[in-house]
C-alpha positions in Angstrom: -20.9 -43.2 -35.5 -17.6 -42.3 -33.9 -17.1 -39.6 -36.5 -20.5 -38.1 -35.6 -19.7 -38.0 -31.9 -16.3 -36.4 -32.6 -17.9 -33.8 -34.8 -20.6 -33.0 -32.2 -17.9 -32.6 -29.5 -15.7 -30.4 -31.6 -18.6 -28.2 -32.6 -19.6 -27.8 -29.0 -16.1 -26.5 -27.8 -16.6 -22.9 -29.1 -19.8 -22.7 -27.0 -18.0 -23.8 -23.9 -15.3 -21.2 -24.6 -17.9 -18.5 -25.0 -19.4 -19.4 -21.7 -16.1 -19.2 -19.9 -15.3 -15.7 -21.2 -17.8 -14.3 -18.7 -15.7 -15.6 -15.8 -12.5 -13.8 -16.9 -11.9 -10.1 -16.1 -13.1 -7.9 -18.9 -10.6 -5.2 -18.6 -7.4 -4.1 -16.8 -7.9 -1.7 -13.8 -7.9 2.0 -14.7 -4.9 3.8 -13.3 -6.2 6.9 -11.4 -4.3 9.6 -9.6 -5.8 10.2 -6.2 -6.3 13.9 -6.9 -8.4 13.3 -10.0 -12.0 13.8 -8.9 -13.6 13.4 -12.3 -11.7 10.1 -13.0 -12.7 8.8 -9.6 -16.4 9.7 -10.1 -16.4 8.0 -13.5 -14.8 4.8 -12.1 -17.2 4.2 -9.3 -17.9 0.4 -8.9 -15.1 -0.4 -11.3 -11.7 -2.0 -11.0 -9.1 0.7 -10.4 -5.5 1.2 -9.5 -5.2 4.3 -7.3 -1.8 6.0 -7.3 -0.6 8.6 -4.8 1.8 9.4 -2.0 0.7 8.2 1.4 0.3 11.0 3.9 -0.9 8.8 6.8 -1.2 5.0 7.2 -2.3 3.6 10.5 -4.6 1.3 12.4 -7.5 3.0 14.2 -7.4 3.1 18.1 -9.2 -0.3 18.3 -6.9 -1.9 15.7 -9.8 -3.0 13.7 -9.4 -0.7 10.6 -6.3 0.3 8.7 -6.6 3.7 6.9 -4.4 4.8 4.0 -4.8 8.6 3.4 -3.1 10.3 0.5 -1.5 13.6 -0.2 -3.4 15.8 -2.6 -6.7 14.0 -1.9 -8.4 16.8 0.1 -11.0 17.3 -2.6 -11.5 13.7 -3.6 -11.4 12.3 -0.1 -10.3 8.9 -1.5 -8.8 6.4 0.7 -7.9 2.7 1.0 -8.8 0.6 4.0 -8.1 -2.9 5.4 -9.7 -4.7 8.2 -8.4 -6.6 11.2 -8.9 -10.0 9.7 -6.2 -9.2 7.1 -3.8 -7.5 9.5 -1.4 -10.4 10.1 -0.9 -11.0 6.4 -0.5 -7.3 5.6 1.9 -6.6 8.4 4.0 -9.7 7.5 4.2 -8.8 3.8 5.6 -5.3 4.7 8.4 -6.3 7.1 6.1 -6.3 10.1 5.3 -2.6 10.0 2.7 -1.7 7.4 2.4 1.9 8.7 6.2 2.5 8.4 6.4 0.9 5.0 3.6 3.0 3.5 3.8 6.4 5.1 5.5 8.8 2.7 5.8 6.2 -0.1 4.2 6.5 -3.5 2.0 3.5 -3.9 -0.6 1.9 -6.1 -3.7 0.2 -4.6 -5.8 -2.1 -6.8 -9.4 -3.0 -6.2 -13.0 -2.1 -6.7 -13.7 1.6 -6.1 -16.8 1.9 -3.8 -18.6 4.7 -2.2 -18.6 4.6 1.6 -20.6 7.4 3.3 -19.9 9.8 0.4 -16.2 9.0 0.1 -14.6 6.8 -2.5 -12.5 3.9 -1.2 -10.8 0.7 -2.1 -10.9 -2.2 0.4 -7.7 -4.1 0.7 -8.2 -7.9 1.0 -4.7 -9.1 0.3 -1.1 -7.7 0.3 -0.7 -8.1 -3.5 -3.2 -5.2 -4.0 -0.5 -2.8 -2.7 2.5 -1.9 -4.8 5.2 0.5 -3.6 6.2 2.6 -6.6 8.7 4.8 -4.7 9.9 4.2 -1.2 9.4 7.0 1.3 12.3 9.5 1.5 14.6 8.5 4.3 15.0 10.7 7.3 18.1 9.0 8.6 21.0 11.2 9.5 23.7 11.5 6.9 26.7 9.2 7.3 29.0 11.9 5.9 31.4 13.3 8.5 30.9 16.9 9.5 33.5 19.5 8.5 34.0 21.0 12.0 
C-alpha cells in the first residue's frame, strides 16, 4: 500500500511542475534602442528593456509624474514614467537626485511597453528597473592648472 501511495505521488510531481511553468517569465525582455520605431511597434504589450541617452528627466510641476525623455526618440516618442507614490524610493536609490543622476546618462529601463495616448511608454514601479549603462559626461571644470 505504501508503495502505491509513493508511486502515485511521484507520478503526480511532473504535473505540478507543468502547472508552475505558467507562473514563470516566459522570456527575457527584448533590448530595444529608443530610436527603433519598428522594434517598439513590434514589442507593444511585451517585456522590453529600452536603451538610450536621457535628454531630460524631471518631475512635472505638481511633482506627481516623473518623465524620462530620450535623445533620438523624436520619431518614436517613447518615454519612461514614474509616479509620485514611487518618488521616495527612486530618489533615495539615485543619491537623492533622480533628475541629476539620469539626465545625460545612457540608461536601460525594463518593463512592459504600453501605449499611452499614442505614445509608447514603460512605467517604472521600482528602482531596479533602471540601469545606468554610462554616466552622464561631467561638466565640472578641469582641475589642470592653466598655462597663463
